[in-house]
C-alpha positions in Angstrom: 99.4 116.3 78.2 96.3 114.4 79.3 95.3 114.2 82.9 93.9 111.0 84.5 90.5 111.4 85.9 90.0 110.7 89.5 87.5 107.9 88.8 89.9 106.0 86.4 91.7 103.0 87.7 95.5 102.9 87.0 96.9 99.8 85.4 98.9 97.4 87.6 102.4 96.6 86.5 103.9 93.1 87.2 107.4 91.8 86.8 106.7 88.1 86.2 109.2 85.5 87.2 107.3 82.4 86.2 104.0 80.5 86.0 103.6 80.7 89.8 102.7 84.4 89.5 99.5 83.6 87.5 97.2 83.9 90.5 98.6 87.4 91.3 98.1 88.4 87.6 94.5 87.3 87.6 93.8 89.1 90.8 95.4 92.3 89.4 93.4 92.0 86.2 90.1 91.6 88.1 90.8 94.5 90.5 92.4 96.9 88.1 90.8 95.8 84.8 94.2 96.4 83.1 97.6 94.9 83.8 101.0 95.4 82.2 103.3 92.4 82.5 107.1 92.3 82.0 108.2 88.7 81.1 112.0 89.5 80.9 112.8 87.3 83.8 110.7 84.3 82.7 111.9 81.3 80.6 110.7 81.1 77.0 108.3 78.2 77.8 106.8 80.2 80.7 106.4 83.3 78.6 104.4 81.4 76.0 102.2 79.7 78.6 101.6 82.9 80.6 100.7 84.9 77.5 98.5 82.1 76.1 96.7 81.6 79.4 96.0 85.4 80.0 95.0 85.8 76.3 92.4 83.1 76.7 91.2 84.6 80.0 90.7 88.1 78.7 89.2 86.8 75.4 86.5 85.0 77.4 85.7 88.3 79.2 85.7 90.3 75.9 89.0 91.9 76.8 92.1 92.7 74.7 95.8 92.0 74.6 98.5 94.3 73.2 102.2 93.7 72.8 103.9 96.9 73.9 107.5 95.7 73.4 109.5 92.5 73.5 108.4 90.6 76.6 106.0 93.4 77.7 102.2 93.0 77.2 99.1 94.9 78.3 95.9 92.9 79.1 92.6 94.8 79.5 89.1 93.8 80.6 86.4 96.2 79.5 
């Protein structure tokens, strides 16, 4: 089992209800450099918009996006 070093920042996990949560997601991404979002409670249109927006944002900052499961994504800024 790996141990997390004390200087590593833990990812922030968000349960997203809609597009109004974008500001919180961006703040979490900036502060924590990695967020995990759960889009289960979002509508299909909101899911696409949120994933597209965050994908563009992290791409511009040389970050990555990874789909962990249905409706669950991890976004990371290096």
